[in-house]
C-alpha positions, 0 to 999 in steps of 0.5 A: 756779881753786879750789873754795870749799866750804861747809858751812852750814845750809840758811837760808844758801844763798840769801846764799851764792849771792848772795855768789858771784853779786856777785862773778861766781863762775865756778860755783855749785852744791849737792852736797847738799840732801836732809833739813834739816841742813847743806848742802854748797855749793860756788863754782868761782872765779878768783884774783883772785876767792878773797879777796873771795869769802872775806871775804864768806863769813867775814863772812856765816858768824861767828855760825853755830857749826856753818858751816865754809868749805873751800878746795880746789885744781883741776888743770884745769876743762872748758870752758876758762874764757872771759876776760870782757869785764868785768874783775873788780875787783882788790883785792889783788895776791897770787894766794894768800889770807891764810888760804892765805898763813898755813897756808903760812908759819905752819907755818914759826913752829912750834918742833918737833922736826923744825926743830931736826933741820934746823938741827943737821944743816944746821950740821954740813954748812955748817960742813964746807962752809965748813971744806973750802972747798967751794961744793958743800956750802954749798950744800946746807946753804942749801937745806936749812936751814929759817932763812928761814922764820920771818922770812917767818913773822914779816913776815907777822904783822906784815902780819896785826896777829897778835901771837902769830904774830910771837912765835911766828915770832921765838922759834923763829928765835931758837932756831934761830940759837942752835943753830946758833951754839953748834954752829958755835963747837963746831965752831969748837974742836974742828975746825982752822979753814982760813984759806985757805977762800975760803968761809969768809972771804967771809963775813966781810965786807959791804957795801952789795950784801949789804944790797940782795942780802937785801933782793931777795930776800926780797922774792922770797920774798914774790912768790914765796909770794903768787904760788903759785909756792913753787919760786922759795923754793930761789933765794932761799934759795941767793941770801941764806942766814942759816946761811951766816954764822950757822955763820962766825961760829961758827966763828971764836968757837971759833978765837979770830977775833974781829975775823973774827966780828965781820964776819960777826956783821954780815952776819948781822945785815944779812941777817935786817934786810933779809930782814924788811924787804923781806917787810914792804913786799912784803906791804903792796905785795901788799894782804896786810892782816887782814878786819875794820877794827878788825884792819886799825887794828891790823896799820896800826899795827903794820906802820908801827912794824915798818918805821920799827924796820927801817928805823933798824936797818939804816941803823944797821948800814950807817952802822957797817959804812961806818966800820969799813973792815975789815968792807967787802969 
């Protein structure tokens, strides 16, 4: 459960209470009632009520320049809530609101010094792990690499019809991938290539199982975020990491092994496409969509277009891989 705190003019209080009552909010109380200035109202809500009440409040307060809505997490509440006899109508499978998702996932679209530094460090770590054939080091690099974030942010931007978020996520992901590739090429030039490394060679082949793994992991990442269980993301980052194939591609290019570099490039492309496709489908299934009908219309059009593009791209990649046996393992 969470508290929705509303700070608004006194004239809105009755309407806010009506919204809380209409949506069967667990509790409603006025924190501040002195004077004629803004009042502070708190509404105790369950996960399935939160998005509906937030949407109604945004519609009510859209013309107010002084109003503010804040969502406050709580650890526990007493007395404990009893299961209602009448089930609340659930309009979305997600337990996290679009506003909370935007706040948590949207941060991954920011291109800043910290993001680039993490890319730099994780690339160095994964390159050493690949060349030394050390699986523990490779897994450590997978966890600290922030390359999954921009892909999830781009999928969320598509679901909400937010072109600014999509463009920021694309630029951030491209910058991170470019840095990892350039750095790994330099390492491949100056560091002797270990052609017997199983961890390295494993990233030069791709098959149908790679696409299925990436699809499942991308969907799992979205479900973990929309369900409020972000700890699952660590497992997702390890299961379908984007950094190892990118680093492998760079190392092979730096060492002059272009044929093996092609295999790593196809694995990286399949992972990126499959993650984006499954993440978009997961947001669609979870019912994450904009608030107003016009935004919904735009988001529906962009979602359909992007899903078709990603499906065709994935099909083309798998077609090329299928007819190029050297890339299949």
